[in-house]
C-alpha positions as CSV (number, residue, x, y, z in Angstrom):
1,M,-22.9,-72.3,21.3
2,K,-25.7,-70.2,22.7
3,K,-23.1,-67.6,23.7
4,I,-21.7,-67.4,20.2
5,V,-25.2,-67.0,18.7
6,S,-26.2,-64.3,21.2
7,Y,-22.8,-62.6,20.7
8,I,-23.3,-62.5,16.9
9,L,-26.9,-61.3,17.3
10,L,-25.7,-58.5,19.6
11,I,-23.0,-57.4,17.2
12,S,-25.4,-57.4,14.3
13,L,-27.9,-55.2,16.1
14,V,-25.3,-52.7,17.2
15,S,-23.6,-52.6,13.8
16,C,-26.8,-51.6,12.1
17,Q,-26.3,-48.1,13.4
18,Y,-23.1,-47.8,11.4
19,F,-24.9,-48.4,8.1
20,E,-27.4,-45.5,8.6
21,K,-26.4,-42.5,6.7
22,Q,-27.8,-39.0,7.1
23,V,-29.7,-38.1,4.0
24,P,-29.6,-34.4,3.3
25,S,-33.0,-32.8,3.0
26,E,-34.3,-31.5,-0.3
27,Q,-34.1,-27.9,1.0
28,E,-30.4,-28.3,1.9
29,L,-29.6,-29.8,-1.6
30,L,-31.5,-27.0,-3.3
31,E,-29.8,-24.3,-1.3
32,K,-26.4,-25.9,-2.1
33,E,-27.2,-26.1,-5.8
34,M,-28.5,-22.6,-5.9
35,K,-25.2,-21.3,-4.4
36,E,-23.2,-23.1,-7.0
37,I,-25.0,-21.7,-10.0
38,N,-23.5,-18.6,-11.7
39,W,-26.6,-16.5,-12.5
40,K,-24.5,-13.9,-14.4
41,E,-23.5,-16.4,-17.2
42,V,-25.4,-18.6,-19.5
43,D,-24.3,-22.0,-20.8
44,E,-25.1,-21.1,-24.4
45,Y,-25.6,-17.6,-25.8
46,P,-28.4,-16.8,-28.1
47,S,-27.8,-17.8,-31.6
48,V,-29.1,-17.7,-35.2
49,A,-29.1,-20.4,-37.8
50,D,-26.1,-19.0,-39.6
51,C,-24.0,-19.3,-36.5
52,E,-25.1,-22.8,-35.3
53,A,-22.4,-24.6,-37.3
54,I,-19.6,-22.9,-35.3
55,S,-18.4,-25.2,-32.5
56,D,-16.2,-22.7,-30.6
57,E,-18.4,-20.8,-28.1
58,T,-16.5,-17.5,-28.4
59,L,-16.6,-17.5,-32.2
60,R,-20.3,-18.4,-32.1
61,K,-21.0,-15.5,-29.7
62,Q,-19.0,-13.1,-31.9
63,C,-20.9,-14.4,-35.0
64,F,-24.3,-13.8,-33.3
65,F,-23.4,-10.2,-32.2
66,E,-22.0,-9.3,-35.7
67,F,-25.1,-10.8,-37.3
68,L,-27.4,-8.8,-35.0
69,A,-25.5,-5.5,-35.4
70,S,-25.4,-5.9,-39.2
71,T,-29.1,-6.8,-39.5
72,I,-30.1,-3.8,-37.3
73,Q,-27.9,-1.5,-39.3
74,Q,-29.3,-2.8,-42.6
75,K,-32.9,-2.3,-41.4
76,L,-32.2,1.2,-40.2
77,S,-30.0,2.3,-43.1
78,V,-33.1,2.7,-45.3
79,D,-34.8,4.8,-42.8
80,T,-35.3,8.5,-42.2
81,L,-33.3,8.2,-38.9
82,S,-30.1,9.3,-40.6
83,I,-31.9,12.2,-42.3
84,L,-33.7,13.4,-39.2
85,Y,-30.6,13.2,-37.0
86,P,-27.5,13.5,-39.2
87,E,-25.3,14.1,-36.1
88,L,-26.4,10.7,-34.7
89,D,-23.8,8.2,-35.7
90,T,-24.3,5.4,-33.1
91,I,-27.2,4.2,-31.1
92,E,-26.9,1.9,-28.2
93,V,-29.8,-0.6,-28.3
94,R,-30.8,-2.8,-25.4
95,V,-31.7,-6.2,-27.0
96,T,-33.8,-8.6,-25.0
97,V,-34.1,-12.2,-26.2
98,N,-37.0,-13.9,-24.4
99,P,-37.2,-17.7,-23.7
100,D,-39.9,-18.0,-26.4
101,A,-37.5,-16.5,-29.0
102,S,-39.3,-13.2,-29.2
103,M,-37.1,-10.1,-29.2
104,Q,-37.5,-6.5,-27.9
105,F,-35.4,-3.5,-28.9
106,E,-35.0,-0.4,-26.7
107,P,-32.7,2.5,-27.6
108,Q,-30.5,3.7,-24.7
109,F,-29.7,7.4,-24.5
110,P,-27.7,9.3,-21.9
111,K,-29.9,10.8,-19.1
112,D,-29.2,14.4,-20.2
113,T,-30.0,13.9,-23.9
114,V,-32.1,16.7,-25.2
115,A,-30.7,16.8,-28.7
116,Y,-32.8,13.9,-29.9
117,D,-36.5,13.1,-29.8
118,T,-36.1,9.8,-28.0
119,I,-39.7,8.9,-28.4
120,K,-39.5,9.3,-32.2
121,I,-36.3,7.3,-32.4
122,D,-37.9,4.6,-30.2
123,S,-40.9,4.4,-32.4
124,I,-38.8,4.2,-35.6
125,L,-36.8,1.3,-34.1
126,R,-40.0,-0.5,-33.1
127,V,-41.5,-0.2,-36.6
128,K,-38.3,-1.1,-38.5
129,L,-37.2,-4.1,-36.3
130,V,-40.5,-6.2,-36.5
131,D,-39.5,-8.8,-39.1
132,F,-36.4,-9.9,-37.4
133,P,-34.8,-13.3,-38.3
134,K,-35.5,-16.1,-35.8
135,V,-33.1,-16.1,-32.9
136,N,-32.7,-19.1,-30.6
137,P,-32.7,-18.1,-26.9
138,A,-29.9,-18.5,-24.5
139,I,-29.7,-21.8,-22.6
140,K,-29.0,-22.1,-18.9
141,R,-28.8,-25.7,-17.5
142,G,-30.9,-27.0,-20.5
143,I,-33.6,-24.4,-20.1
144,P,-34.2,-21.4,-22.5
145,V,-33.7,-18.2,-20.5
146,K,-34.2,-14.4,-21.0
147,T,-31.0,-12.5,-21.9
148,Q,-30.4,-8.8,-22.2
149,F,-27.4,-6.9,-23.6
150,V,-26.6,-3.5,-25.0
151,L,-25.4,-3.5,-28.6
152,P,-23.8,-0.4,-30.2
153,V,-25.4,0.1,-33.7
154,I,-23.6,2.3,-36.1
155,I,-26.0,4.3,-38.4
156,K,-24.4,4.7,-41.8
157,T,-25.1,7.9,-43.5
158,E,-24.7,7.9,-47.3
159,K,-23.3,11.0,-48.9
């Protein structure tokens, strides 16, 4: 009987090693997770209230960009921009949507542009695009993030 008890005790002591599992460190888990994240894409694109009801992600994104372009065009159509620069039909605007839902607009011009007063156009954009409708920021893993994109804006000239 003593042999059986000592044998069971010996087996139980040795078998405890098989139950130990190596727990990965926090740093290893963090590095693994960081490699898996696609930093070039967001989970949800920025949106406005008019587009929130759309469930399809592609259509919601398209709705947002159309809303943004038409709102910028509308705000710039009543401006002297088309009068000052009649040959200017399209401006590319870099739009930045910050995590706090604030927005910044910056015109993008070719490096060799001398035909336009870029400082004047930039100041007109800053003045005209101040009362912009509320935009919900992009979401990445449940957290609002900063996004930037270049949007071509067609300046309509009325004749």
